[in-house]
C-alpha positions, 0 to 999 in steps of 0.5 A, spaced: 793 554 842 795 558 836 793 565 838 796 564 845 802 561 843 805 564 837 809 569 840 812 566 846 809 571 851 805 565 854 806 559 858 801 554 858 800 551 865 795 546 868 792 549 874 787 548 879 781 552 879 774 552 882 768 551 877 761 550 880 764 549 887 768 544 884 776 544 884 778 542 877 784 542 873 784 547 867 789 549 862 791 557 863 796 561 859 800 565 864 804 571 862 812 570 861 814 577 865 821 576 862 818 576 855 819 583 851 812 583 849 810 583 856 808 590 858 807 590 865 802 593 870 799 599 866 794 604 869 787 602 867 786 608 862 792 606 858 790 599 858 783 601 855 787 605 850 791 600 847 785 595 847 781 600 844 786 602 838 789 595 838 789 591 831 792 584 830 793 579 825 786 576 827 782 582 828 781 588 833 783 587 840 776 590 842 772 585 839 776 580 842 775 583 849 767 583 848 767 576 845 771 574 851 767 577 856 761 575 853 763 567 853 765 568 860 759 571 862 755 565 858 759 560 862 757 563 869 764 566 870 764 573 872 770 577 871 769 584 874 776 586 872 775 584 864 768 588 865 771 594 868 776 594 862 771 593 857 767 599 860 773 603 859 775 601 852 768 602 850 767 609 854 760 606 857 
């Protein structure tokens, strides 16, 4: 909560999602498209470049993305978009 909600760019929302074939309620952080920190839709390579170079108060963006992909995989939640972004950002 502290990481995602400190800038006000996200709204915390309870959403219905599918997990293991079941419909469950999950807390999601959705972007406020009117917020000054919202970058909008960027080309994939530009997004990867920002992730590759970005460093925040809690560390490197690339480390955060690697951890996110790893944890989603461990939960069985394959997110192809995050995998593609990680590949672009790491050059693999």
